[in-house]
N, C-alpha and C positions, 0 to 999 in steps of 0.2 A: 759763786759764778768767778774763776782767775781773771788775770788780766792780762791782756794779751803778752804774749811772749813769741820769742823764736822760735817758734814750732809749725811742725808741717800734719797736717791730718792727710793721710793717703788711707783711699778707701777701695779694697778689692772687691770685684763684683767678679767671680770666679763660675763660670758658667759651666755647661756641659760640651758645649762646641765650642765655644770664645771665652778668652776673661778680656778684662778691661780694668782699667786704674783710672781711681780721678784725686788728687793731690789739689790743697790750697793753703797758704799760709795764714796764722793765725792773725798776721797783723792786716791782713786783706782778705778777707774772707766772703768777700763778694767774686774774688777770681777764680772759679771754680774751674781746673784745667784737666786736662784729659791726656797721657800718656799718647803718644802714636808714633812714636820712633821705635821699634823693636829688634833684635838680632836676626837676623836674614842668614847665616850662613854656622858654622859648626864652630869657627875664630869669636864669634860673637860680634861681628861688625855689623853696626846700626846702620842700614844705608838709609840712603836719600828718600825711598817709600815709606810713606805714612801710612796708618791704617790707626782706630778707635778700638780696635780689638787686636788678640792673637789667637791664634788656633790653643786650643783648650787639650793638648796632644804632648805625650812625653814620649822619647827614646832613652837607650841604652847603648852609649857608645863603648866598645871594648877595645882599651889603647894600653898598650903595655901593660897588659893584667890589672886595670884597670878601672873601673866602672863611670863613666861620666856620663851624667843626664844631659840630653840634648832635646828641649823644649822649645814648645809654640812653633814659629816662621824657622826659624833655623835648621830644621829637621831635613836632610835632603831629600830629596826628591821620592827615590824608591825606598827609601830606609824603612824599617818595620817602625810601627811606632805603636802604641797606647792610647786608645781614645776613649772618649765617655764614661772614665771612670769617676766622675764624679756619680752617676748611680750606682755605683758599685756601694756607695758608700750607705744606703738604706737597702734592705732584702729583696722590697717592691722594683728597684733600682736592678736587682741582680736578671729577677726574671723578666723584664724586660727591654733588658740590655740585648742589644743585635750588633753583629760584625761591622755589617758596611756602614756605617752613620757619618764617613766621612764627610764635611761641609759641603767640600768642593771636587770630590774624586771619590769615585765606586774605591775599596781597599781590599785589594788583594793582598797589599803589604801589614795589614791589621795582623800584631802579633798579642799572643798570648801574655800574662805573665807569668816574668823568667820566677825560676824557682826560688820560693823563700818570696818574692816579693809580691807585698799584701795591695788592700787598695790603697791604704794609710800610707804606708810603705812611699807608694806614687804619688800621695797626694802633697805629703813633705816635701816631695823632691818636686815638686812641680810650683808650690810655694815656695819654695828655697827658692828657685829660680829666678821667682819675680821679686823676691826679698830682695836679691840681688840686682835686678835690671833697675831697680827706683831709682838708688844715690846715683846710679852712671848718667842718667835722663838726668835726673836734678842737678849734679857737679857742670852740668854745660850752664844752666840755669843762674845757678849760685856760686859756681869755684868754691875755695877754701874757707869762705864764710859758712858751707852746710855743714860742715866738720863741725861745729858749735851749736847743731841745732838739734831739737832731739824730736822722735817723729813718733805719732797716735795715729794706731792702724782701727781700721772697722774693718769687716768682712761680714758681706750679706751674704745669708743663707735663705734655701727656700722656705718660707711660711710652712710649709705640708709637709716637712721633714719630723721625726718625731724628733726628740730632746737626744737621745741618745747619737744620731747624727751630729746633730747642732755642736756639743760637746765635744764630739771627737774632729771635728775641724777647727777649733778650738784650741786644744790638743795639739795637732798639727802644726797647726801655724804658729802655737810656743814653740814645737820643734824644729823649727824652717826659718827659725830667727827672728820670730818678731816679736819678741819680750814674752813674759810671761804668760799665761793665760787669760789668767783674771784681769789685767791690762790692755787686754784685746776686746775692744768692742765687737758684739755681731747686733747685727739688724735683718729684720726679717725682707727680703725683695721685694717684695709688694708695698710694705711700708718705706722703703726708701725710696724707692719712684713715684709714691704717692708725695712724698716730701717735693722732688724734684717739680714735680707737675706744680703743687701750691706755693711755691715760692721763687722758679723762675720760669716766668712768660706765660704763664696762666692767672696767677694773680688775681687778675683786673675783672676776669670772666665771671671770677667767683664772688658767691655772698657768703653772707654769716645765713644759719641754715642749712645750705645747701650741702647734699650729698650725693658722693661722687663711689664710683666703682672701680680701681684698680685692675685692669685685665692683666697681669705680669705673663704674657706668652714669651718664654724664650725657647731654649735649643731643646731641652728634656722635658722641663716644668712648665706648667701654666699654673698659676698663683693668682688666684683674686682677692680682694682685700675691699670692705667698704667704708668710708669714713664721713661724720658730718663734721660740716666747721662750725664749731659753736663763737670763735673772734677770728678776726683778721687781724684787727694792732691791737696795743704795738708787739702781743704774741701769737701770735698763730696758731690756737687749740681748737684741737679733735679729738673726736671721739670715735671710737669703734662703731657703727650701729650694724652689724651682721657678722656670724662668725665667721671666720675666710675658711676659705676651701681652696684643692691645690688635685692637678692631677698630673699622672705621665699622660702629658698628650701635646710635646711641644715642637714643634718643628723636625725634628729628625726624623718625627715618624712622618710624615709626610714622605721623607725619603723611603723610610721603611716599604712604606705602603705600595710606591711607585716600584720602587723596586722589585715587588712580589709581582705585581701587576705584568711587568714585564718580563720574569723568567717563566714565569704560567704561561705569556704568550709566546715568547721567542725560544724559552729555554730547549726546545727541542729539536731548535734549529741547527741545519752542520754551518760550523764554524762560530756559534755561540762559547764565550767562554768568560772570563775576568777583566779583558781587554776589553770586548764589545760590552760589556755590562757597563764599566767605567767610563767609556767614552759616553754611553747614554744617560748614565747618573750626574756625570758631571754638565750636560749639558740643560737636564733638570734643575740641578740644583744654581747654575750661576744665572739663567733665561725660562726657563720655564716655569717652575717654580715664583719667580721673583717678579713674573708679568701677569700671571693667570689672572684674573677676577670671578672668575664664574662663569665667564660667556660659553655659554654648549656649543655657540657655533663656532668658538672659536677655534680651529685645526693648529696643533701643533707637532713639529719633526724634530724627533731626537737621531741621532748618528749613533747610525748600528756596521759598524763596519765590520768587514768579514763576514758578511752575510749578505749572499744570492738574493737576486729580484725575487720577487713573490707577491705578483699583486693579488693573491686572495687573505695573503696578512696584510697587504699594504707596505709590502717592504720597496722601495725603486730608489736606487743608487746609492745603493748604503744609506738611507736616511728610514725609520719607518715613523709612519702616519696616527699621530694618537688625538682621535678626537674630543670635541671641549667634553662632552658627553664622558666620555669616558674617563675621561682625567676627575671630575668632578665626582662620580661617582667612585671614584679609589680613593681618591681625598677625602670623601662623606664623613668615614669613619672621628676622627681628628677633629675636624670640626665641626660635628654633631659636641664631642666629650668639650670644647673649649665652650660651646653653646649654653651646655649645662650647669656649668658654671656659673657662666655670668649671671645666664637667667636664675641659676637658686638666689644668688646676689641680690638680685631685683626685689626677688620673693621674700627673703626673710627677713631684708633691712627694716629697720621701723621707722625709718622714711625713706618716702618715695625720690628713687635717684635720680638727679636731672643729669648726670651726663656720666659716660663710660670712656676712661683713657685708654687704651689703647699703647700699651711698650713692650722691650724687649725685641728680639730677632724676629721670630714670627710676630709679636705684633705688629708688625710694619707692613706685614703681608697683603696686598690688595685683596688677595681671596678672602681672608679671615675679616678682614674692613667689611665686604659686601655682605660675606653670607650673616654676620649678626644682623648689619643695617636690614636685612630683609624679615627679620624675626625676632630682633627689640621692639619694643614699643614705639613709633615716629615722637614722641614727643621726649624719648631720652635720649640727648645727644651721644654719637658716639664720632670721637676725638681720636687722632692720631697725631700724638702733642712733637713738637720739634722736640731734635736728639733723643727720641725714643727707647735708639737702641742703648745709647748710655744713660739711662735713665739714671739706672738702678746706683751705678758708681757716682753718679752725679749726688743722689739723693741721701746717699750715703754718707759722703762726704758733709753734706749740708747738716744732717741732724749734730753726725760728729764735733763740727765747729760750734753748731748751737750749743750745746753741755760745756763747751772747756772755754768760749770768751765770748766775753761781752758785746764787742761788735758786730759779731755774727748774726745774721734775723733769727729770732727765737723762736722753737717751736716745741708745742708741747701735747701729747696723747696722753689726756684724762684717762680715759679707762677702752679696756679694748674685751674684746666678747669671747669668755671662753670657747675652746673649740671642742672640750670634752669635760669631762666629768672625773675631778680628781679628789681623792680622800683616803682615809682610812680607818679604819676598821676600831672600834670602839665598843668596850663592856658598859651593860648599863644592867640594873635591876630587873631581875627579871617579877613582870607582870600577866596578870588575866589577857587573854586575846597576845600573846605570842606564843612563837611555833615552840610546842613542846619540847619537840628534838633538838634546839639549839640551847636549850638550857644543858649552865656545868655548876660545878662548884668550885669556888674561889677559895684559894686555903685561906690568901690573910683576912675576908673580909667575913667570910663564913656564913656567901650566900650565894645563890643562884643567880646568873648573871647571863646575858643573852648578846651573841656578836651580832653588829650592825653597820652600818656605815655611814660617817660623818662626809661627806661633802662640800669643799668650801667652796666658791667661783668667784670671792670679790677677791679687790688687791688693794692693799698686801692682804696675806691672810696669815692668822698669827692663831696656832694650834697649840692649847695647853694640855701636855701630857702628866699622869705622874704614873712611877713608875714604883715597885716594890721588892726590893733585893737581897734577896738574905746575906744580912751582916757577917755569915761564915764563909761565905765565897768571897770576901778579900774585896780587893781594889775591883773596881767599875771602871774602865774606863770609855764605853760605850757602850749603849743599847740601841741595835739596828731598827729603825721604824720602816717598816714597809709601806709606799704608798701606791694606790691604787690607781688605775684611771678605765675610764668606761664610755664608751661611743654611743650615743641615744639619740633619738629625732630629734630636731628642735622642740626644746620644750617641756620634753619627757624626763620627766621624774626618775633620781636612780632608784634602782632596790633596795628594802631595808636589809634584806639578809645577802649575805654573797653567792654569788652564780658565777657559772661557766662564761658568761657576759664581761666578766670582769677581770680586767687583765694587768702583769703588773707593771707596775711604771718607772719604780727609782724604791732604790733606798739608804734612806737617810741615814749618815753616823755621826750623831753630836757628841761633840766631845768632852763626857763627861769629867777625864782627868782635869778639867780644867777649873773643875768646880772642886773647893776644900772641903774634905768629908767632915770636917768639924762644923757647918754650916747645914750640914744636914741632919734631919731628926732621924730618929731609930725607935721605931713601935715594934708593938709585939702583935703578932697575928695571931689567929684563930687558932692556929697549932702550938703557939707557946715560945714560936722560937720570933728572934728578935732581925728584923727588914728595915733595912735603909727605906725611908719615903720617898722620893726626889719627885718636887715637882719640878718642872721648866716647860719652857714654851717654844716651839720653832717658828718663827716669824719668814714666810715667804714674800718677795716681793716677784713681780712678774712686770719683765720688760718684751721690747721687742721679738727677741726670739732667742732669748733665756730667763731663769728663774734663780734666784740667789737666797740662801737660805741661811738663817742667821740663829743661834743659841743662845736663850734669855733665863738668865736665873736669879733670882732675889731683885728684881727689877733693872739689872743690867746687861748691857751684849755680852757677849763671852765672847764670841767670833761667828767667821762662818761654818760652816756644817759641811761635811763631804757630802757627795750625792754619786753613786752609782746608777748611773739609768740600765736597763732590763734591753 
């Protein structure tokens, strides 16, 4: 641990629909603050109205041949904008992306990506806007003293994201001005929420050996994670009790379902247009979705301006009647997917969970709370904690503080459960019982070998490699290592041989040029040619949302290994 310095820890919760920022001073780590002032016009003025988050939206203002990004609440009301671009960082997100996902308005103003603008470019511009906004707000707190303070940044990412998307987020943050990618800490969103739950306000209700499920239900994703408490004091020690899981079934998909319902019922009516749908969706977002708890006897009325009265359809004085049963039937697919995620955590947990905590924007929904309560065993508590909407940013800030400041509450995650098998292909001597079709001749050893797979699931993982490189090929700076991944059912072993279910995960490029060639032995192979025999190890350390690889040779650490995720 380092001694407290005049450092500010800043945690970014970049969400599908809204984004938030938490910060704290390392000298006073107990005080976690939420940025609540945001620019409200193109000029960037900070208004008097406050909010815990700002919309995850971006537009481009073309002024005097300059392209200026405009973001969040400062985007003018009728200005075309990009939304839900977080989902475009993963292939699955592109498939599920919907045009009308604006959190407070049906979106006739939604714009497509401008020419030559990618999802990464949009993310960089949005994160850069956040990065520039942070010191503007903190300057009001610290004045000129802020100029001598250094910043530590941590960004929360969905646990369900593939490694490539997480790495892209880090790279985009670097390009947005948050510092070197290697210095930017990332943490999974549900783990950050778990830290908040167990350190701020709920620790008194928890005991050693308690197991809890965190359901982080946000705008786009729902991520679940399960922890067992090993110790509360002096260090909060946790271990993951089930492999985390997640899906694209967040709150924006409720909007999609309701919009589809309305369009199916009223889309053929004379006068139906974007303005009519927009008015109805505003009412759904701001009132209906937030107050509906699942009571099928409760009716709702949404405005449908421009439509004439129609008794058979339920339209009266520009209002459309939606019964509670219709609403429940419409929204049920999102609810059932979320329930499946939570129940899977309960079923797979090595210890029986005591409580389920609902966090995130969708996690504050009374409908989700009541639906889960109907099906989750009654002995398991369901809790919507205080500050649940900002729990990810708060928890990420607490975790980063614990890693760099002694006075901060100390938190240690001792072990995590791998969500997949990870491994490499290896060569082993051919033996009776192996598949004859898999044998081949190795020119160095002069023997038949078989290609199998070595799956490592412990943390950290140290894998030994032996490479025989023809001396006549000259200097070898790197020998790429292909890492594979495999999704299997819980407890199912990985196959012995490579097959179509195994997918490429990443390519490691160990920097062999750091190793002096004078220290590498030369051997003569079965073909009488000289080979370098390079014996080295790659050590992998898995953290909350990323993995770090290092090259070991001759018992010494030779630095980090470049990783290209597939």
